Each structure stands twice: as structure tokens, then as C-alpha cells.
Steps between C-alpha positions, in 0.01 A plus 500: 500500500254568793593172646865581510425843656296337772776247577752775525283709723447201739873430506576865593244488770638174636837629521414826674277325748754229582753771608278629752511403868216294598364619836347233722268530798589676825727286717246512775124567512485880557183467710593214719844633583348808661284310751769470751783749564760240558412318183540812305819619675671156443427525136596870473827441674597194293387596169472881437796720464390855409850625499623306206432541123157348422222526233213706684149419377181683604171307612421459121839340421620817310866590551562819700795681627650379823441833664120475411496146644653601830276808516203278464631279794576816703130611470406177672248346268708214351727210573775385271495143387768328267358338179646176382694548170700296250799717538731587796335835535306643800155593396296673781136585464272725721198323670234683685518481885195328623257699721519220757882482502700566814570872512866428601555364141388838349718696740812272448478518128444868497801570720726269310395632156550864620866425617571318161368791312745734687779264424408490137537875466873460604589255240692650188637779709859543607573370865560801723873603552657329799821445691481254781734307718404136592569335830853403376589852419462453120404805311217442258404779250317531172839546327672176629188290406486622148476205248354271783155362555426605853238321725385712807308365784336766734412368852532549871559265796135485628342438150382139536447459120850648424667245736290200387634531139873491626557131405358556148698827420812323655456224242436753214862640587633153472324444165666813346839457671666437151349827353758759599261757344226436746536683836277453814469781753257553775379834659398461861331755728693391807835616655820305451502370854139366462575344176830324602315337804208399286699359198706267732179309547341562166767536233440684178715442193456857369724791578315679783478883513374635840310826600293509176165592644500861380635408157235216454211713628581837330720429195361162396151574643436154625189419708520122496775248599667298368544685173754376242659702221670364187726769346625433152848565372406849395402601849129495421234329714389188310268358764354575841376193668321420830624144576760243431288286248453807279862589532614159389293508188594864404867456572515202267342711225719799549833316527415319177464827310829621629 
């Protein structure tokens, strides 16, 4: 009888353990990657997306909230490193910033995490009421976008990072061209005249709304550009994102749900 119980216990333990995600080692050596700013920056830019949904782990590999994770980064004592895993899930773990690390690493991470923390607070809330006219004279309001997934890009002409991602976001519009329930709008700080001249040389496939500086600064409370919003069909902010790569991942997830 005891033998049967032991076998059953082992079987239950095996089943429960086999269902768990096996986390591997960090993608890069956390100490080595901090020795040169450009090595760290290249890794951070290509592999870390703090805007998307991910599993946040503290320095002891214990799962924590995303808010706590971003706060730890904002405080300037940690860097985020992705762990290898056996599932298509992003696991980010906190690693201590080395005393000998370039001070620019600490400052850059702290600023980025602070902005992401502010963006996170906006998620789950209704997108502020609006009534805009784009460069073609089309009226865009909360009411006529009901039942649509709305992607909003916030930018301005002299924002290098905003312009750099034009080819990628234009391709994203092409990718979703058959989804009549996915709408792409951009809010720009600049005047209609400035935008028309600029967009002749640098086309943007989004609907472009001019003169949005006050709305973006005061109503949306943005302090970093570009910023992307994904609004779900109920008019709620699903995600706030800081770059194209994060936008692509998040939009794929949101559009599948709806």
C-alpha cells in the first residue's frame, strides 16, 4: 500500500513540475554587458521592451509586479536582463548595476523606467475625449471610433526617433490593411503647413492630426516621444508603448483578443 502511495505522489509531483516554465540562464552575462556603454545599449535596444507584457522577476528570481520592477529600475540600482525560457514568454530579471559600470547606463535605465512607469499608470483607463480634424479634413472623435482598435502615434517633426521608425510603422499599417477594425492615427505637434511640406519627403501612412502639442502635453501628459497608444474597442487604453518594436508585439496580442 505504501509503495502505491509513493508512486502516486511521485506521479503528481512530476505532472506539476512538468507544467512549469523552465527558466534558463540570462541571455548575456550581466557583469560583462555593463563594461562598455555601447555593448549594453545595443543589447538593451534589441532585446528589452519594458512597454510590453512580461514576467518581472526580482534579483532572487521571485515574481513581482511590473510596477515594482520599473520602480527598482527607476531607483538606478539595477539593469534588466531577459532570461532564456522554454516558452514564448518574456522573463526579465533584475541584476545589480556594477560599481564600475559607466554612469550613463544607470542614468539611461532610470529615465527610461520612469517614463514606462508613467505610461503604465495610463493603461486600463478611458482614452480622454477628443474631436480632431486630420490634414485631409476628416473628423475623428471618440464616437466615430467606437468598436475599433485605434493605434495612435504621438510625434513631432524634429524628433529623430519618431522619424526613424516611419518605415516600420508604415509596414505595420500595410500588415493590418485587411483589418477594417484597426485604425491608425498620428498626433503631431506641428502646424498643417509644416507637416504637409515634411510629409512630402517622409510619407506616413497614418492619418495625421496637426497642432496637437497642448493636447499631448497637458491632456495625455507625455514627456517622451515617440509614444504609441493602443485603444481597445471599448475606448480603454490597452497599452502605452515607447517604440515600434513594442507596438508590433502588443498590437498582435490586442488584435487577437478582439
